[in-house]
C-alpha positions as CSV (number, residue, x, y, z in Angstrom):
1,X,14.9,-26.6,0.9
2,X,11.6,-26.6,2.8
3,X,13.2,-24.7,5.6
4,X,14.4,-22.0,3.2
5,X,10.9,-21.7,1.7
6,X,9.4,-21.4,5.1
7,X,11.9,-18.8,6.2
8,X,11.3,-16.8,3.0
9,X,7.5,-16.9,3.6
10,X,8.0,-15.8,7.2
11,X,10.3,-13.0,6.1
12,X,7.7,-11.9,3.5
13,X,5.0,-11.9,6.1
14,X,7.1,-9.8,8.4
15,X,7.8,-7.3,5.7
16,X,4.2,-7.1,4.7
17,X,3.1,-6.7,8.3
18,X,5.6,-3.8,8.8
19,X,4.5,-2.2,5.5
20,X,0.9,-2.5,6.5
21,X,1.6,-1.0,9.9
22,X,3.3,2.0,8.3
23,X,0.5,2.6,5.9
24,X,-2.1,2.5,8.7
25,X,0.0,4.7,10.9
26,X,0.3,7.3,8.2
27,X,-3.4,7.2,7.5
28,X,-4.1,7.5,11.3
29,X,-1.7,10.5,11.5
30,X,-3.5,12.1,8.6
31,X,-6.7,11.8,10.5
32,X,-8.2,9.2,8.1
33,X,-8.4,6.4,10.7
34,X,-9.8,6.6,14.2
35,X,-12.1,5.0,16.7
36,X,-15.3,5.8,14.7
37,X,-16.2,3.4,12.0
38,X,-19.4,5.1,10.8
39,X,-19.6,4.1,7.1
40,X,-20.5,0.8,5.6
41,X,-19.1,-0.2,2.2
42,X,-20.5,-3.0,0.1
43,X,-20.1,-4.3,-3.4
44,X,-19.8,-7.5,-5.4
45,X,-16.4,-8.6,-6.5
46,X,-14.8,-11.9,-7.3
47,X,-14.0,-14.1,-4.3
48,X,-10.7,-15.0,-6.1
49,X,-9.8,-11.4,-6.2
50,X,-10.5,-10.9,-2.5
51,X,-8.5,-14.1,-1.5
52,X,-5.6,-13.1,-3.7
53,X,-5.5,-9.6,-2.2
54,X,-5.7,-10.9,1.3
55,X,-2.9,-13.3,0.6
56,X,-0.7,-10.6,-1.0
57,X,-1.4,-8.2,1.9
58,X,-1.1,-10.8,4.6
59,X,-4.5,-9.9,6.2
60,X,-7.3,-12.3,7.1
61,X,-10.5,-10.2,7.2
62,X,-12.4,-8.3,4.6
63,X,-12.5,-5.3,6.9
64,X,-8.6,-5.3,7.3
65,X,-8.3,-5.6,3.6
66,X,-10.6,-2.7,2.8
67,X,-9.1,-0.5,5.5
68,X,-5.6,-1.2,4.2
69,X,-6.4,-0.8,0.5
70,X,-8.3,2.5,1.1
71,X,-5.6,3.8,3.3
72,X,-3.0,3.1,0.6
73,X,-5.0,4.9,-2.0
74,X,-5.7,7.8,0.3
75,X,-2.1,8.5,1.3
76,X,-0.5,7.5,-2.0
77,X,1.9,10.2,-3.2
78,X,1.9,11.6,-6.7
79,X,5.7,11.4,-7.2
80,X,5.4,9.6,-10.6
81,X,3.0,12.1,-12.1
82,X,5.0,15.1,-10.7
83,X,8.2,13.6,-12.1
84,X,6.8,13.1,-15.6
85,X,5.2,16.6,-15.4
86,X,8.6,18.1,-14.9
87,X,9.9,16.6,-18.2
88,X,11.6,19.3,-20.2
89,X,11.7,21.8,-17.3
90,X,15.4,21.8,-17.0
91,X,17.2,23.6,-19.7
92,X,19.1,21.3,-22.1
93,X,22.3,23.5,-21.8
94,X,22.6,23.3,-18.0
95,X,25.9,21.8,-16.8
96,X,25.0,18.8,-14.6
97,X,28.7,18.0,-14.0
98,X,28.1,14.4,-15.0
């Protein structure tokens, strides 16, 4: 049982690492990440929130967490909003052959 739990945790970490890499690669391709780190961001938040986010994202530093979180927000698509916005745009009498 412990072996299965360890394997599941390792698998989750690998998936998170791959997902994080894709997000950062997309942000880099969009010109949002580069060599220059020229802005400092500070604020006060709960340490429990930071630790939970690091654990969920499988990152260890505050900088990694901020870079990943901001990249996710910056490259997030608006598919949900666009989909909901299209509600009612297809005529009710169209034959969808379903």
